[in-house]
N, C-alpha and C positions, 0 to 999 in steps of 0.2 A: 614571503621574501622574495622567492624567484620571479613573481607579477610582476613586483615593485623594480628589481634588476632591471628586467624585458623591458619595461616602459619606459626606463632613464635612458638605455642603451637606444631604443626606439627615437625619442622626442629628442637624443643629441644628435639626431642626424647621421648617426652609425646604419649601415647596412651590410648585407651578407652578400658572396660571390663563389657559387659553386655548389658542388653536392658534398652535402653535410653526412659523411658515413655512418648512418645512426645503425648498419644493420650488423655493424661491428660489436661482438661481445668483449672483447681486449684488441687497446691497442694504447700505443705512444702518441699521443700530439705534440707535433714540436711547434714550436711559437718564435716564429722570426719576423723585423727584426726586433730588440729591444732596446728601446733607447731611453724612456722615461717611465717615473713611478704610474702615471694615467694609466701605461699597459695595465695593469691589475685590474683597475677597476670595467676596463674595456673588457677584458678575459673574463670578467665575473658576468659584466651583463651580455655579451655574446653566449656564457654559458648558459644562460639561463632564457633567452631571449630562444634558442634555438632547442630548447630542452634537453640538453646531455647531463648527464649524472658525471662530473669531470673530478680528479683527486688530486691530490699532488703526495709527496713521498717525505716522511716526517722519523727522523731518529726515534727508535722506540724507546728514548728515553722519556722523550715528550708526552707518553700514553701512559701515565699513572692512572692509577683510580681516581684521583680526584680531578684530573683533567683531558683524560679519553675521549670522556664524551664529548668535549668543546672541539677537539681538533677534528673526531671522526666528523663532527656536525659540518665542519667546515669542508670535508671532503679528504680530509690525512686518513694514511694507510704507515700504520707503524715500519720501518722496517729495522729489522733486527741484524746484526753487524755484532759476528762474534772475530775470535782471532784466526779463525779457520777461516771467514766467512769476507767474501770482498763485497764491496757496495753492487758489482752486476749479479754477483750470484743471490745477494739478498734480494736486490729487485726481482730478477727472474722468481723467485721463491715466492715471495708476494706475488704476483701474476699468476702460478699454478695454485695459491691456497684461494684466489676467488676468480670464483665464476664469469662474474662480470668485473669490469675492472677497468678504467680509462685513467691515465695519467697525462697530463700537461706538464711539459719541460721547456725553458727558453736554452737552449744549447746553447746563446753565447757566452752564458753565464753571466753577464755585467750590461749595465745600462752606457758604459763607456764602450769607444771605438775599440773590436780588436783583431786581429791579423788572422786570427784561426777560430775555429771551434771547439767546445768541447766535446769530444765524441763517446763520452760514457752511453749517453742516451743512444747512440747506435747499437752497442756491444750489450745493452738491455735488451734492444727490441729483437736482437738476435739470439741471447741466450734464454728469451723468456719465450722463443717463435711467434712473436706477435708483429704487426704491422705499425710502419709510420704515418699516421695521417699529419699533412703539412696546412698550417695556418700559418696564412699572412699577415700583417697588421698594415695596410694600405693607409695610410695617414692622408695624400693625398685624394682620394678617392672617398675617404672616410670608409671604408672598407673591408671588415675580416675576409680574406678568400679561402678557400676551400679548394688544396688539391688531389689526386687521388689517391688512395695510400699505396703505400712503396711496401713491398711483400722481399724482404731479405734472403739473400743466397749467401752471404759471406765475402762476396766479391767486394769489397770498400767503394774501390773507383765505381764501379759499373751498378751499384746500389744506389750511391749518392751525386751521381750524374743525374738525376730526375730532381733531386733534392735544390741540386745548384740551380738548375736550370727553371726551376718551378718560383726561386728566389730572388732572379732574375728580373720576374715579372711583376713583381710587386711595387709600385710607385711610391716608395719611400725612401729615403736617404739609405743608401748601401754603405755597409759599414767595409773594412777593409778586406776580410775575409771574402765577402765578395766581389770585391771591386778589383781583385788579385784574380779570381777565378773568370771574371769579365775578362780581363786582358790578355790572361794568358792560355785560357781554359785549361789548368793544371787544378785536379784534385789533390791535395797531399795525403799522403797517407798518414794514416795515424800511428802512433808509439807503437799500440799494441801489435798491429800487423809489420809492422817491420822490424818487428823482433821476430816473426813467425817467417818473414822470409829468404 
């Protein structure tokens, strides 16, 4: 089936730009901008085209004895959330339990315009000690653009500067969170880090 997705991706006129980090055993791939439902098909197509094994996170209740095979076949990883376990810890544990795991996340969290990013992806990567791979959907040039992996230090603003700078180069309509950065150069602190300061 992958060959079909790769073929459809190519004949639709889409290509890729940048180095695909296939040497990484584990990573969180962040995809922006997320404007419409066709992003899913572009994602499936480019995943097949570059030959990457890419997954997604799903709540453990989806992975019943009768349905687990289906969600795993689509690339799903169950996340076990208990009362004593928040989502960041659950995802970090999922990474720990797998020798090779790549997860794709859309940090905008919505197809609508938004003035801020959801920052869970950052803390998941930090806790799991895995890099962020930057992926931009460039609709103007019909390219999926790959940036260099970001290895996190825990300094949110320092770590996120190359993230914001990368997405400024993507030739697609910019959502408000990126427009604000372009105008002010300010990267807002997430609530999690504000509490620690």
